[in-house]
N, C-alpha and C positions, 0 to 999 in steps of 0.2 A: 729634156738630155738632147733631145736633137739638134736645135739650135746653138746648143753649148759646143756641142760634137762639132757639128758644122765650121763654129769660128776656130777652134782650134787646131781642125783642119786646116782651113785658110790659115792660119796661120805659121802652121807648120809647113803649109806650100812656099810661105812664102819667106819664110826660113834657106827652105832648100834651093828658089833661085838665087837670095844677096851668095852659097857658098858659091854654088855650080856659077857663079857671074864674075868669083875673081879667075884671074889669070891658072889655066892648069899648069904649063910649064912645072917638072920636075912635082906629079903630084901622080897617083892611083886612085880612080874610086872604084871599091869595090863592094858588093850588091849579095845578101844573106837571110838565112835566118838561127835565129837564137830560139831554146830550146831549154826553159829553166825559168826561174818568177824572175819576170816575166817572161811567157814565148811569147817571139813577135819578128816583123821585117829591121834589120838591119843595114844600114847605109856609112860605110866610112871612107871618109877622105882623107887618105894616106900620103905621108910627107913624111919623107924618111929621114931630112935633112930636121928637120922642126917639129913643129905640132900637130899630133894628126887630130881630125875631126871623128868624133864616132856618135851616131843616134841610132837608135833604138825605139821603135811606133809597135804599141802592139795596144790591140781592142778588142771588141765586141760592140757593137755596133747599137745595140738596145742597153746594154752593162754598164760598160767602161770604156776611157780610149786613156792610154799613156805613153808617154813618151822623155828618155832619157838622151840627154845629151852630153858629150863628155870629150877632152882637149887631152889627147893620147899624148906621153912620149915613151920612145920605143930605146930596151936597150936589148944590144942581144948576148944569148949565154953559148953560142957556139959560135965558133970559128968559121965558119960557113957565111951565118948568118940567119939560118932557117928557124932555129929557135929563140925566142927575144918573151923576157918580161916587160908589161909595162903599168901605165900606172899615168890618173890623170884625174882633175874634178871636175864636178859638170854640174847639170842640176839638173829638177825632173817636175815634171808637170800632169797630175793627174785628175781628168773628171768617172766623176762612179757615179750610179744611179742610187742616189739611195730611198730608201721608204717610210724611212722616220718623220718625216716631213720636215729637215732645216727652212732656215732661215733663206737659203738656195734655193729654195723651194726641191725639186724631187734629185738638185743635182750635189753633191758634195765634192771641193774641192781642192786638190792637195799639194805645193806647190814646194821645192824640197832646196838641199844640198844634199849629193852625191859624192861619191870618189869612186871607182875601177881603178883597179886590179886584179890581175889576170897575165899568163904565159900561152903565147902563140908558136906556128908551129905553121912553116909556109911550105909551099909543093905547088911551082910553077907560081900558076896566079890565084891558088888555092890555097886561103887562112883557115885555118883550122881553129881555133881558140878554147879557153875556158876561164871566164871570169869569175868574181865577187864586185861586191855593188853596192857596201851600207847606203845605207839614206837617212840624214833627214830632214823629216815633213816641218816647217814651220806657218805652214798658213793652212786649214784653216784649224788646226790643230797640230801640236806639237810633240812629233812620235816617232820612235826609231827603227828600223827594218834594214832587212839585209836581201839585197835580189844578189842576180846574177845568173850564170847559165853557162851550156856548150854552144857553139855556133862554128859556120862556115861562111868566109866570101868568098866572092868569083870573082875576081879583079880584071874590067875591061882594060 
């Protein structure tokens, strides 16, 4: 599990490096937490006039690592733009400790497509949001699941 987790974290840091290497004009970076299914740390590269990138990472170093990445479009639902509806496609990767002894050793890997839709409220540099995230795993087995939660992000 630790070798697989280390590889996943290395890939995640590489992805973050690529995202931050792009020009940062007209975008804001928000960091925070999400409580729900799963609970974890969230990072959003917010681009008001284009697709934003939302990343959620959750882990327990002995049992699992999970990351969701979504592209999000936002539509204001109030005249001042403080309340917004968001939606977009994404993907996920999960690595779970599996004591049933499958072909990957002690690890079960889940990869699939997902979507995100929800509502957000902006208070100065703080974003509060509630989202639903339907997911369909395509590897190691096919199964559907629904996640989501409540979160907050602070923008720098």
